[in-house]
VMD Tcl script that builds the backbone (N, CA, C; Angstrom):
set m [mol new atoms 276]
animate dup $m
set s [atomselect $m all]
$s set {name element resname resid chain x y z} {
  {N N UNK 1 A 126.561 34.081 151.199}
  {CA C UNK 1 A 125.729 34.296 152.362}
  {C C UNK 1 A 125.025 33.005 152.758}
  {N N UNK 2 A 124.654 32.177 151.819}
  {CA C UNK 2 A 124.055 30.897 152.146}
  {C C UNK 2 A 122.537 30.910 152.070}
  {N N UNK 3 A 121.990 29.761 152.387}
  {CA C UNK 3 A 120.547 29.565 152.313}
  {C C UNK 3 A 119.823 30.248 153.477}
  {N N UNK 4 A 118.659 30.808 153.176}
  {CA C UNK 4 A 117.815 31.384 154.215}
  {C C UNK 4 A 116.806 30.331 154.647}
  {N N UNK 5 A 116.768 30.077 155.942}
  {CA C UNK 5 A 115.808 29.137 156.508}
  {C C UNK 5 A 114.643 29.931 157.072}
  {N N UNK 6 A 113.442 29.368 156.954}
  {CA C UNK 6 A 112.227 30.039 157.412}
  {C C UNK 6 A 111.370 29.072 158.214}
  {N N UNK 7 A 110.669 29.635 159.183}
  {CA C UNK 7 A 109.717 28.830 159.958}
  {C C UNK 7 A 108.576 29.747 160.384}
  {N N UNK 8 A 107.357 29.318 160.109}
  {CA C UNK 8 A 106.176 30.042 160.555}
  {C C UNK 8 A 105.768 29.511 161.921}
  {N N UNK 9 A 105.418 30.425 162.806}
  {CA C UNK 9 A 105.027 30.055 164.169}
  {C C UNK 9 A 103.822 30.884 164.606}
  {N N UNK 10 A 103.138 30.371 165.605}
  {CA C UNK 10 A 102.056 31.104 166.250}
  {C C UNK 10 A 102.461 31.332 167.696}
  {N N UNK 11 A 102.366 32.573 168.156}
  {CA C UNK 11 A 102.706 32.890 169.546}
  {C C UNK 11 A 101.650 32.263 170.442}
  {N N UNK 12 A 102.072 31.381 171.328}
  {CA C UNK 12 A 101.155 30.654 172.196}
  {C C UNK 12 A 100.970 31.280 173.572}
  {N N UNK 13 A 101.941 32.049 174.037}
  {CA C UNK 13 A 101.867 32.625 175.381}
  {C C UNK 13 A 100.642 33.532 175.486}
  {N N UNK 14 A 99.903 33.413 176.558}
  {CA C UNK 14 A 98.627 34.138 176.670}
  {C C UNK 14 A 98.787 35.654 176.693}
  {N N UNK 15 A 99.964 36.152 177.049}
  {CA C UNK 15 A 100.204 37.590 177.038}
  {C C UNK 15 A 101.006 38.036 175.821}
  {N N UNK 16 A 101.342 37.114 174.945}
  {CA C UNK 16 A 102.107 37.460 173.752}
  {C C UNK 16 A 103.554 37.804 174.080}
  {N N UNK 17 A 104.157 38.596 173.204}
  {CA C UNK 17 A 105.559 38.985 173.390}
  {C C UNK 17 A 105.589 40.348 174.063}
  {N N UNK 18 A 105.907 40.340 175.347}
  {CA C UNK 18 A 106.091 41.572 176.100}
  {C C UNK 18 A 107.554 41.629 176.519}
  {N N UNK 19 A 107.910 42.444 177.493}
  {CA C UNK 19 A 109.320 42.694 177.815}
  {C C UNK 19 A 110.110 41.441 178.167}
  {N N UNK 20 A 109.591 40.617 179.056}
  {CA C UNK 20 A 110.352 39.438 179.489}
  {C C UNK 20 A 110.551 38.433 178.349}
  {N N UNK 21 A 109.497 38.061 177.601}
  {CA C UNK 21 A 109.729 37.165 176.460}
  {C C UNK 21 A 110.641 37.782 175.397}
  {N N UNK 22 A 110.522 39.089 175.180}
  {CA C UNK 22 A 111.399 39.744 174.196}
  {C C UNK 22 A 112.856 39.604 174.613}
  {N N UNK 23 A 113.129 39.762 175.902}
  {CA C UNK 23 A 114.495 39.601 176.398}
  {C C UNK 23 A 114.986 38.174 176.191}
  {N N UNK 24 A 114.096 37.192 176.378}
  {CA C UNK 24 A 114.485 35.796 176.152}
  {C C UNK 24 A 114.778 35.530 174.683}
  {N N UNK 25 A 113.981 36.116 173.799}
  {CA C UNK 25 A 114.206 35.962 172.354}
  {C C UNK 25 A 115.573 36.524 171.986}
  {N N UNK 26 A 115.883 37.715 172.457}
  {CA C UNK 26 A 117.160 38.362 172.159}
  {C C UNK 26 A 118.319 37.552 172.738}
  {N N UNK 27 A 118.154 37.094 173.974}
  {CA C UNK 27 A 119.212 36.311 174.618}
  {C C UNK 27 A 119.514 35.037 173.832}
  {N N UNK 28 A 118.473 34.312 173.451}
  {CA C UNK 28 A 118.672 33.086 172.677}
  {C C UNK 28 A 119.252 33.406 171.297}
  {N N UNK 29 A 118.726 34.426 170.641}
  {CA C UNK 29 A 119.202 34.794 169.299}
  {C C UNK 29 A 120.687 35.127 169.296}
  {N N UNK 30 A 121.143 35.760 170.361}
  {CA C UNK 30 A 122.552 36.149 170.436}
  {C C UNK 30 A 123.496 34.982 170.687}
  {N N UNK 31 A 122.964 33.791 170.907}
  {CA C UNK 31 A 123.830 32.614 171.030}
  {C C UNK 31 A 124.190 32.048 169.657}
  {N N UNK 32 A 123.574 32.586 168.610}
  {CA C UNK 32 A 123.824 32.132 167.244}
  {C C UNK 32 A 124.574 33.210 166.475}
  {N N UNK 33 A 125.411 32.789 165.541}
  {CA C UNK 33 A 126.181 33.753 164.748}
  {C C UNK 33 A 125.424 34.235 163.512}
  {N N UNK 34 A 124.373 33.538 163.128}
  {CA C UNK 34 A 123.636 33.886 161.917}
  {C C UNK 34 A 122.794 35.151 162.117}
  {N N UNK 35 A 122.338 35.712 161.006}
  {CA C UNK 35 A 121.402 36.838 161.038}
  {C C UNK 35 A 120.000 36.260 161.213}
  {N N UNK 36 A 119.232 36.824 162.130}
  {CA C UNK 36 A 117.887 36.320 162.411}
  {C C UNK 36 A 116.909 37.482 162.408}
  {N N UNK 37 A 115.834 37.324 161.657}
  {CA C UNK 37 A 114.759 38.308 161.638}
  {C C UNK 37 A 113.450 37.610 161.949}
  {N N UNK 38 A 112.550 38.351 162.584}
  {CA C UNK 38 A 111.204 37.858 162.835}
  {C C UNK 38 A 110.259 38.822 162.147}
  {N N UNK 39 A 109.329 38.267 161.379}
  {CA C UNK 39 A 108.432 39.086 160.574}
  {C C UNK 39 A 106.983 38.831 160.982}
  {N N UNK 40 A 106.293 39.924 161.258}
  {CA C UNK 40 A 104.847 39.892 161.493}
  {C C UNK 40 A 104.217 40.439 160.223}
  {N N UNK 41 A 103.210 39.766 159.708}
  {CA C UNK 41 A 102.617 40.130 158.422}
  {C C UNK 41 A 102.314 41.630 158.339}
  {N N UNK 42 A 102.770 42.223 157.247}
  {CA C UNK 42 A 102.517 43.628 156.999}
  {C C UNK 42 A 103.478 44.579 157.690}
  {N N UNK 43 A 104.434 44.054 158.428}
  {CA C UNK 43 A 105.392 44.875 159.172}
  {C C UNK 43 A 106.808 44.629 158.645}
  {N N UNK 44 A 107.698 45.598 158.835}
  {CA C UNK 44 A 109.094 45.359 158.438}
  {C C UNK 44 A 109.727 44.298 159.335}
  {N N UNK 45 A 110.741 43.590 158.840}
  {CA C UNK 45 A 111.414 42.570 159.652}
  {C C UNK 45 A 112.024 43.163 160.918}
  {N N UNK 46 A 111.940 42.398 162.002}
  {CA C UNK 46 A 112.536 42.795 163.276}
  {C C UNK 46 A 113.807 41.978 163.492}
  {N N UNK 47 A 114.895 42.658 163.814}
  {CA C UNK 47 A 116.159 41.987 164.124}
  {C C UNK 47 A 115.974 41.258 165.456}
  {N N UNK 48 A 116.084 39.935 165.457}
  {CA C UNK 48 A 115.854 39.139 166.659}
  {C C UNK 48 A 116.916 39.341 167.724}
  {N N UNK 49 A 117.973 40.066 167.394}
  {CA C UNK 49 A 119.040 40.335 168.364}
  {C C UNK 49 A 118.920 41.736 168.960}
  {N N UNK 50 A 117.800 42.414 168.681}
  {CA C UNK 50 A 117.584 43.784 169.139}
  {C C UNK 50 A 116.256 43.852 169.888}
  {N N UNK 51 A 116.305 44.108 171.184}
  {CA C UNK 51 A 115.093 44.065 172.003}
  {C C UNK 51 A 114.048 45.093 171.563}
  {N N UNK 52 A 114.477 46.270 171.125}
  {CA C UNK 52 A 113.503 47.268 170.671}
  {C C UNK 52 A 112.763 46.802 169.431}
  {N N UNK 53 A 113.478 46.162 168.514}
  {CA C UNK 53 A 112.833 45.612 167.321}
  {C C UNK 53 A 111.781 44.574 167.709}
  {N N UNK 54 A 112.129 43.695 168.639}
  {CA C UNK 54 A 111.198 42.636 169.051}
  {C C UNK 54 A 109.976 43.234 169.746}
  {N N UNK 55 A 110.185 44.216 170.617}
  {CA C UNK 55 A 109.068 44.867 171.307}
  {C C UNK 55 A 108.135 45.564 170.313}
  {N N UNK 56 A 108.701 46.132 169.259}
  {CA C UNK 56 A 107.897 46.845 168.266}
  {C C UNK 56 A 107.013 45.911 167.438}
  {N N UNK 57 A 107.274 44.617 167.473}
  {CA C UNK 57 A 106.398 43.677 166.779}
  {C C UNK 57 A 104.978 43.716 167.348}
  {N N UNK 58 A 104.870 44.003 168.638}
  {CA C UNK 58 A 103.566 44.017 169.321}
  {C C UNK 58 A 102.781 42.754 168.979}
  {N N UNK 59 A 103.430 41.614 169.141}
  {CA C UNK 59 A 102.828 40.323 168.789}
  {C C UNK 59 A 102.091 39.741 169.989}
  {N N UNK 60 A 100.788 39.771 169.928}
  {CA C UNK 60 A 99.972 39.223 170.992}
  {C C UNK 60 A 99.791 37.723 170.849}
  {N N UNK 61 A 99.078 37.162 171.789}
  {CA C UNK 61 A 98.776 35.730 171.735}
  {C C UNK 61 A 98.031 35.425 170.439}
  {N N UNK 62 A 98.465 34.379 169.748}
  {CA C UNK 62 A 97.847 33.987 168.487}
  {C C UNK 62 A 98.451 34.651 167.262}
  {N N UNK 63 A 99.372 35.571 167.457}
  {CA C UNK 63 A 100.003 36.250 166.317}
  {C C UNK 63 A 100.791 35.243 165.481}
  {N N UNK 64 A 100.689 35.377 164.171}
  {CA C UNK 64 A 101.451 34.541 163.245}
  {C C UNK 64 A 102.723 35.293 162.875}
  {N N UNK 65 A 103.859 34.630 163.064}
  {CA C UNK 65 A 105.159 35.214 162.776}
  {C C UNK 65 A 105.954 34.288 161.875}
  {N N UNK 66 A 106.914 34.846 161.163}
  {CA C UNK 66 A 107.848 34.031 160.394}
  {C C UNK 66 A 109.250 34.350 160.875}
  {N N UNK 67 A 109.982 33.313 161.234}
  {CA C UNK 67 A 111.383 33.458 161.621}
  {C C UNK 67 A 112.216 33.204 160.372}
  {N N UNK 68 A 113.145 34.097 160.094}
  {CA C UNK 68 A 114.041 33.953 158.947}
  {C C UNK 68 A 115.470 34.046 159.450}
  {N N UNK 69 A 116.286 33.092 159.056}
  {CA C UNK 69 A 117.687 33.103 159.491}
  {C C UNK 69 A 118.591 32.736 158.329}
  {N N UNK 70 A 119.756 33.382 158.298}
  {CA C UNK 70 A 120.715 33.156 157.235}
  {C C UNK 70 A 122.108 33.139 157.845}
  {N N UNK 71 A 122.821 32.052 157.627}
  {CA C UNK 71 A 124.179 31.924 158.144}
  {C C UNK 71 A 124.486 30.488 158.500}
  {N N UNK 72 A 125.655 30.284 159.070}
  {CA C UNK 72 A 126.147 28.924 159.307}
  {C C UNK 72 A 125.288 28.110 160.266}
  {N N UNK 73 A 124.667 28.747 161.234}
  {CA C UNK 73 A 123.851 28.002 162.198}
  {C C UNK 73 A 122.371 28.390 162.120}
  {N N UNK 74 A 121.950 28.816 160.931}
  {CA C UNK 74 A 120.591 29.319 160.731}
  {C C UNK 74 A 119.518 28.270 161.020}
  {N N UNK 75 A 119.727 27.047 160.574}
  {CA C UNK 75 A 118.709 26.019 160.771}
  {C C UNK 75 A 118.501 25.743 162.264}
  {N N UNK 76 A 119.574 25.653 163.010}
  {CA C UNK 76 A 119.461 25.433 164.460}
  {C C UNK 76 A 118.774 26.618 165.128}
  {N N UNK 77 A 119.070 27.816 164.665}
  {CA C UNK 77 A 118.475 29.016 165.248}
  {C C UNK 77 A 116.963 29.036 165.076}
  {N N UNK 78 A 116.476 28.755 163.877}
  {CA C UNK 78 A 115.021 28.801 163.681}
  {C C UNK 78 A 114.317 27.683 164.436}
  {N N UNK 79 A 114.977 26.539 164.572}
  {CA C UNK 79 A 114.367 25.447 165.342}
  {C C UNK 79 A 114.210 25.837 166.803}
  {N N UNK 80 A 115.277 26.354 167.410}
  {CA C UNK 80 A 115.232 26.732 168.832}
  {C C UNK 80 A 114.268 27.890 169.079}
  {N N UNK 81 A 114.345 28.916 168.232}
  {CA C UNK 81 A 113.447 30.054 168.406}
  {C C UNK 81 A 111.988 29.662 168.171}
  {N N UNK 82 A 111.768 28.826 167.176}
  {CA C UNK 82 A 110.408 28.357 166.907}
  {C C UNK 82 A 109.826 27.608 168.089}
  {N N UNK 83 A 110.621 26.727 168.675}
  {CA C UNK 83 A 110.171 25.979 169.857}
  {C C UNK 83 A 109.835 26.936 170.998}
  {N N UNK 84 A 110.682 27.927 171.198}
  {CA C UNK 84 A 110.461 28.867 172.292}
  {C C UNK 84 A 109.208 29.712 172.057}
  {N N UNK 85 A 109.027 30.212 170.836}
  {CA C UNK 85 A 107.868 31.049 170.537}
  {C C UNK 85 A 106.553 30.278 170.633}
  {N N UNK 86 A 106.593 28.989 170.359}
  {CA C UNK 86 A 105.372 28.193 170.412}
  {C C UNK 86 A 105.145 27.554 171.781}
  {N N UNK 87 A 105.949 27.964 172.752}
  {CA C UNK 87 A 105.778 27.453 174.107}
  {C C UNK 87 A 105.493 28.641 175.030}
  {N N UNK 88 A 105.789 28.481 176.277}
  {CA C UNK 88 A 105.663 29.570 177.233}
  {C C UNK 88 A 106.976 30.333 177.359}
  {N N UNK 89 A 107.712 30.404 176.273}
  {CA C UNK 89 A 109.005 31.087 176.202}
  {C C UNK 89 A 110.047 30.441 177.087}
  {N N UNK 90 A 109.927 29.143 177.230}
  {CA C UNK 90 A 110.945 28.388 177.951}
  {C C UNK 90 A 112.054 28.035 176.976}
  {N N UNK 91 A 113.274 28.074 177.460}
  {CA C UNK 91 A 114.418 27.689 176.642}
  {C C UNK 91 A 114.872 26.320 177.121}
  {N N UNK 92 A 114.684 25.311 176.248}
  {CA C UNK 92 A 114.978 23.940 176.650}
  {C C UNK 92 A 116.288 23.548 176.251}
}
mol reanalyze $m
mol bondsrecalc $m
mol representation Tube
mol addrep $m
């Protein structure tokens, strides 16, 4: 299965993760072949490729999250997702 990469991030968007940012997270996550989960402390992992899972995080502005990815492109996935989560959900 390979190494699991992790990155801790803080949600910077003033409205947190709502429908539109959740869709962007899922869209970006689906460009990678690896398994990607996002974890909010005290909650079960959310599959980053499933919009309902991401919406259920209920991650507001300032929420601390951990991105976990495992697979061939896991390191690239956590870097891109981390950048997006710590910005205004722009995909660069």
